[in-house]
C-alpha positions as CSV (number, residue, x, y, z in Angstrom):
1,M,-65.5,217.0,144.8
2,M,-66.3,213.7,146.2
3,H,-65.1,211.9,142.9
4,R,-61.9,213.8,143.2
5,R,-61.2,212.6,146.8
6,A,-62.3,209.0,145.9
7,A,-59.4,209.2,143.2
8,I,-56.9,210.5,145.4
9,A,-58.0,207.7,148.0
10,L,-57.5,205.3,145.3
11,A,-54.2,206.4,143.8
12,T,-52.9,206.6,147.5
13,L,-54.0,203.1,148.3
14,M,-52.6,202.1,144.8
15,G,-49.3,203.7,145.6
16,L,-49.2,201.8,149.1
17,A,-49.7,198.6,147.3
18,L,-46.8,199.3,144.9
19,V,-44.4,200.1,148.0
20,V,-45.5,197.1,149.5
21,A,-45.1,195.0,146.8
22,A,-41.6,196.5,146.0
23,S,-40.6,195.8,149.6
24,A,-41.5,192.4,149.2
25,A,-39.8,192.0,146.0
26,V,-36.5,193.6,147.8
27,I,-37.1,191.2,150.4
28,R,-37.3,188.1,148.6
29,S,-34.4,189.5,146.4
30,K,-32.2,189.8,149.6
31,A,-33.3,186.4,151.0
32,R,-32.3,184.8,147.2
33,S,-28.9,186.6,147.4
34,D,-28.1,185.7,150.9
35,L,-29.0,181.9,150.6
36,L,-27.1,181.5,147.2
37,S,-24.1,183.4,149.0
38,S,-24.1,181.1,151.8
39,G,-24.7,178.1,149.4
40,E,-21.7,179.3,147.3
41,D,-19.3,179.6,150.6
42,A,-20.6,176.1,151.7
43,Y,-19.7,174.8,148.2
44,A,-16.1,176.3,148.3
45,L,-15.5,174.6,151.6
46,N,-16.6,171.4,150.0
47,A,-19.8,171.3,152.3
48,Y,-22.1,170.0,149.5
49,P,-25.2,168.9,151.1
50,K,-25.1,172.5,152.7
51,A,-24.8,174.0,149.4
52,H,-27.3,171.9,147.8
53,R,-30.0,172.7,150.6
54,A,-29.4,176.4,150.0
55,A,-29.7,176.1,146.4
56,L,-33.1,174.1,147.1
57,E,-34.5,177.0,149.0
58,V,-34.1,179.4,146.3
59,L,-35.6,177.0,143.9
60,K,-38.8,176.3,146.1
61,Q,-39.6,180.1,145.4
62,Q,-37.9,180.4,141.7
63,P,-38.1,177.0,140.1
64,N,-36.1,178.2,137.1
65,D,-33.2,180.4,138.9
66,R,-30.4,179.4,136.8
67,Q,-27.8,180.0,139.4
68,A,-29.5,177.9,142.0
69,L,-30.1,175.2,139.6
70,L,-26.2,175.2,138.7
71,L,-25.5,175.3,142.3
72,A,-27.8,172.5,143.2
73,A,-26.3,170.6,140.1
74,R,-22.8,170.7,141.0
75,S,-23.3,169.7,144.6
76,L,-25.2,166.8,143.5
77,S,-22.4,166.2,141.0
78,R,-19.8,166.3,144.2
79,M,-21.8,163.8,145.9
80,S,-21.8,161.3,142.8
81,R,-25.7,161.7,142.4
82,I,-25.3,162.1,138.9
83,D,-28.9,160.5,138.3
84,R,-30.3,164.0,140.2
85,A,-27.5,166.1,138.8
86,E,-27.7,165.7,135.2
87,P,-31.5,166.7,134.8
88,L,-30.7,170.0,137.0
89,F,-27.6,170.8,134.5
90,E,-30.3,170.1,131.5
91,R,-32.6,172.4,133.0
92,A,-30.2,175.2,133.5
93,G,-28.8,174.7,130.2
94,P,-25.5,175.9,128.4
95,P,-23.2,177.7,128.6
96,F,-21.3,175.7,131.5
97,G,-18.6,177.4,133.5
98,T,-15.3,175.4,134.1
99,E,-16.4,174.5,137.7
100,D,-19.6,173.2,136.3
101,L,-17.9,170.9,133.9
102,H,-15.4,169.7,136.6
103,A,-18.2,168.9,139.0
104,R,-20.1,167.0,136.0
105,A,-16.8,165.2,135.1
106,D,-15.9,164.5,138.5
107,G,-19.2,163.2,139.3
108,F,-19.0,160.5,136.4
109,L,-15.8,159.5,136.9
110,N,-16.4,158.9,140.5
111,I,-19.1,156.4,139.6
112,G,-16.9,154.8,136.8
113,R,-18.3,156.2,134.0
114,R,-15.2,157.1,132.3
115,D,-16.3,157.8,128.8
116,E,-18.7,160.3,129.6
117,A,-16.2,162.0,132.1
118,A,-13.6,162.0,129.3
119,E,-15.9,163.6,127.0
120,I,-16.5,166.5,129.4
121,Y,-12.9,166.9,130.1
122,R,-12.2,167.5,126.4
123,Q,-15.2,170.2,126.5
124,L,-13.3,171.8,129.2
125,L,-10.3,171.8,127.6
126,D,-11.9,173.3,124.4
127,Q,-13.2,176.3,126.8
128,A,-9.9,176.5,129.0
129,P,-6.7,174.8,127.2
130,E,-4.3,175.0,129.6
131,D,-6.6,173.8,132.6
132,V,-3.9,171.7,134.6
133,L,-6.5,169.6,136.4
134,A,-8.5,168.7,133.3
135,L,-5.4,167.8,131.4
136,R,-4.2,165.6,134.3
137,R,-7.6,163.9,134.8
138,L,-7.8,163.2,131.0
139,A,-4.3,162.0,130.6
140,A,-4.8,159.4,133.4
141,L,-8.1,158.1,131.7
142,E,-6.3,157.7,128.6
143,I,-3.3,155.8,130.4
144,A,-6.0,153.7,132.0
145,R,-7.6,152.9,128.5
146,D,-4.0,152.1,127.0
147,N,-4.3,154.9,124.5
148,V,-0.4,155.8,125.1
149,P,-0.3,158.4,121.9
150,E,-3.3,160.5,123.3
151,A,-1.8,160.1,126.9
152,T,1.6,161.1,125.9
153,R,0.3,164.2,123.8
154,L,-1.7,165.4,126.8
155,A,1.4,164.9,129.0
156,D,3.6,167.0,126.4
157,R,1.0,169.9,126.9
158,L,1.3,169.7,130.5
159,I,4.8,170.0,130.4
160,G,4.5,173.0,128.2
161,I,2.6,174.6,131.1
162,A,4.5,175.9,134.2
163,D,2.3,174.7,136.7
164,G,1.8,171.3,134.9
165,A,5.3,170.3,134.0
166,V,5.9,168.2,137.0
167,I,2.6,166.3,136.5
168,G,3.4,165.9,132.8
169,H,6.9,164.3,133.3
170,T,5.5,162.0,136.0
171,L,2.7,160.8,133.2
172,K,5.4,160.4,130.7
173,G,7.6,158.4,133.3
174,V,4.5,156.2,134.0
175,I,3.8,155.7,130.2
176,A,7.4,154.8,129.7
177,Y,7.6,152.4,132.6
178,N,4.3,150.5,131.6
179,G,5.8,150.2,128.0
180,G,9.0,148.9,129.2
181,V,10.9,151.7,128.0
182,F,13.1,152.0,131.1
183,E,15.5,154.6,129.9
184,E,12.8,157.2,129.3
185,S,11.0,156.3,132.4
186,A,14.2,156.7,134.3
187,E,14.8,160.1,133.0
188,E,11.4,161.5,133.2
189,F,11.1,160.6,137.0
190,E,14.7,162.0,137.3
191,Q,13.4,165.2,135.9
192,V,10.5,165.2,138.2
193,L,13.3,165.2,140.9
194,T,14.9,168.0,139.5
195,L,11.7,170.3,139.3
196,D,10.0,168.9,142.5
197,P,12.7,167.9,144.9
198,N,10.2,167.3,147.8
199,L,7.6,165.6,145.5
200,V,5.0,168.4,146.6
201,E,3.5,168.7,143.1
202,M,4.0,165.2,141.8
203,P,0.5,163.6,141.3
204,L,1.1,159.8,141.9
205,N,-0.8,158.8,145.6
206,P,0.5,157.1,147.5
207,R,3.7,158.7,146.9
208,Q,5.7,155.6,147.3
209,M,4.5,154.6,143.9
210,F,6.9,157.2,142.4
211,W,9.9,155.7,144.3
212,G,8.9,152.2,143.1
213,Y,8.7,153.0,139.6
214,L,12.2,155.0,139.6
215,A,13.9,152.2,141.5
216,N,12.7,149.5,139.4
217,S,13.4,151.6,136.2
218,L,16.9,152.1,137.2
219,L,17.2,148.4,138.4
220,N,16.3,147.1,135.1
221,L,18.7,149.5,133.4
222,G,21.5,147.9,135.8
223,R,21.8,151.3,137.6
224,S,21.7,149.6,141.0
225,S,23.5,152.1,142.9
226,D,21.6,155.0,141.9
227,A,18.6,152.7,142.6
228,S,19.8,151.9,146.2
229,R,20.4,155.7,146.6
230,H,16.8,157.0,145.8
231,L,15.5,153.9,148.1
232,R,17.3,154.9,151.2
233,R,15.7,158.5,150.7
234,A,12.4,156.8,150.3
235,L,13.0,154.5,153.3
236,N,14.1,157.8,155.2
237,D,10.7,159.1,154.2
238,H,8.7,156.0,154.7
239,P,10.1,153.9,157.4
240,E,9.6,150.3,157.6
241,D,8.2,150.1,154.0
242,A,8.9,146.4,153.3
243,S,8.6,146.9,149.4
244,F,11.2,149.4,149.5
245,M,13.7,147.4,151.7
246,D,13.0,144.4,149.2
247,L,14.0,146.5,146.4
248,L,17.2,147.5,148.2
249,A,18.0,144.1,148.9
250,R,18.0,143.4,144.7
251,C,20.1,146.3,144.5
252,Y,22.8,144.8,146.8
253,E,22.1,141.4,145.1
254,H,22.9,143.2,141.7
255,E,26.0,144.4,143.3
256,G,27.2,140.9,144.6
257,K,26.7,142.2,148.4
258,L,24.8,138.9,149.2
259,D,25.0,139.4,153.0
260,Q,23.5,142.9,152.9
261,A,21.0,141.7,150.5
262,V,20.0,138.9,152.9
263,Q,19.9,141.4,156.0
264,C,17.5,143.4,153.9
265,W,15.1,140.4,153.0
266,Q,15.3,139.8,156.7
267,L,14.0,143.1,157.7
268,A,11.4,143.2,154.8
269,S,9.8,139.9,155.9
270,S,9.6,141.2,159.7
271,W,8.0,144.5,158.3
272,D,5.2,142.9,156.2
273,P,5.1,139.1,156.6
274,G,2.2,138.8,154.0
275,L,5.1,139.9,151.3
276,P,6.1,136.7,149.3
277,S,9.2,138.3,147.5
278,P,11.4,138.4,150.6
279,W,10.6,134.8,151.8
280,L,11.4,133.7,148.0
281,N,14.6,135.4,148.1
282,L,15.5,134.3,151.6
283,G,14.6,130.7,150.3
284,N,16.9,131.0,147.1
285,A,19.7,132.3,149.5
286,A,19.5,129.5,151.8
287,L,19.6,127.1,148.7
288,R,22.8,129.0,147.5
289,D,24.2,128.5,151.0
290,G,23.4,124.8,151.2
291,D,20.8,124.6,153.8
292,P,18.0,123.0,151.8
293,N,15.8,122.4,155.0
294,E,15.8,126.0,155.7
295,A,15.1,126.8,152.1
296,V,12.0,124.5,152.3
297,R,10.5,126.4,155.1
298,L,11.2,129.7,153.5
299,L,10.1,128.6,150.0
300,G,7.1,127.0,151.4
301,K,6.0,130.6,152.9
302,A,6.4,132.3,149.6
303,A,4.4,129.3,148.0
304,E,1.7,129.9,150.5
305,L,1.6,133.7,150.1
306,A,1.9,133.5,146.3
307,P,-0.3,130.8,145.2
308,E,-0.3,131.2,141.6
309,A,3.6,131.9,141.2
310,P,5.9,129.1,139.7
311,E,9.2,130.6,141.5
312,P,8.7,129.3,144.8
313,C,7.8,125.8,143.2
314,Y,11.1,125.5,141.3
315,G,12.9,126.3,144.4
316,L,11.2,123.8,146.5
317,S,11.9,121.2,143.6
318,L,15.4,121.9,144.0
319,A,15.4,122.0,147.5
320,Y,13.9,118.6,147.8
321,R,16.0,117.1,145.2
322,R,19.0,118.0,147.3
323,L,17.3,116.4,150.3
324,G,17.1,113.0,148.5
325,Q,13.1,113.4,148.3
326,R,12.6,112.4,144.5
327,E,8.8,112.3,144.8
328,K,8.2,115.9,146.5
329,A,11.0,117.2,143.9
330,E,9.0,116.1,140.9
331,H,5.7,117.0,142.4
332,Y,6.7,120.7,142.9
333,Q,8.5,120.8,139.4
334,R,5.3,119.8,137.9
335,L,3.5,122.2,140.0
336,A,5.9,124.8,138.9
337,N,5.2,123.9,135.2
338,Q,1.8,124.3,135.6
339,R,1.7,127.5,137.4
340,K,3.7,128.9,134.7
341,S,1.6,127.5,131.9
342,G,-1.6,128.9,133.9
343,T,-3.1,125.6,134.6
344,A,-2.1,125.2,138.3
345,P,-4.7,124.7,141.1
346,Q,-5.0,127.5,143.3
347,S,-3.0,125.8,146.2
348,P,-0.2,123.0,146.3
């Protein structure tokens, strides 16, 4: 009878221990779940340090928890801590989700390791062929490497995806512009405006780059009136942008409207006194108007702002020749020739 009672007591104690152990496991599981949930929420809000701390709390108790390893690794990658993130990705092991791959690629990209970033973007596209962000980032990398065929192929893939068409046409415009194929670049950028009139999806940053590419493409095609139309809109969106006003002056110059061109260059030089082009063009205009003294002042400013450019020195040579100062004229002619050949000193 006593043995039976002892057995019952032991069984009761064991049952209680199992209940306590099970309760502790439930509590630990709940704590893990809460930590990971708060960490994922923080990650989604770009609060990467907070997400990383939540993952570490889980890893203290469960060092091989894969979800926590990946959350910690992604967070570190987003903070450009690749040196700490990659060992955690290795511990977690494949397969990796699209966000894991994006975080890894962006982390490498942020520290300038472009080859590793490109390889991960390719892995991502094997997994998700229509991932617009991966296509865009990889295409930009190929443009930077001057790999025109591959960049064009990726841009065409983007154009074939509804959400990527604007990005694809923009990238093809940049590729054509860089290659000096201005008719194609103008067509691509005008297609962007057709698809995205307010440039909401257009990827170039800052947005002024788009208008500069388009206006220069049109100017190179002799389409100055179209270029000026777009530049006026650009100036409406970006008031007092000296580069746009300088380009608008070039449009007027091409159309023979020299007085309007001069007014634009004067505005541009007042908006950004450090921009060399308006001073150069104002100096050349002074030469055309028969005022070599004013030309010397303006061209001297341009030469100071662009110490390697030959054009201001050519203008100064002409101005001093008209002033009868032969020695100075010959000096600036030599300096212009040196700058053109790349052998000039840094300052006159």
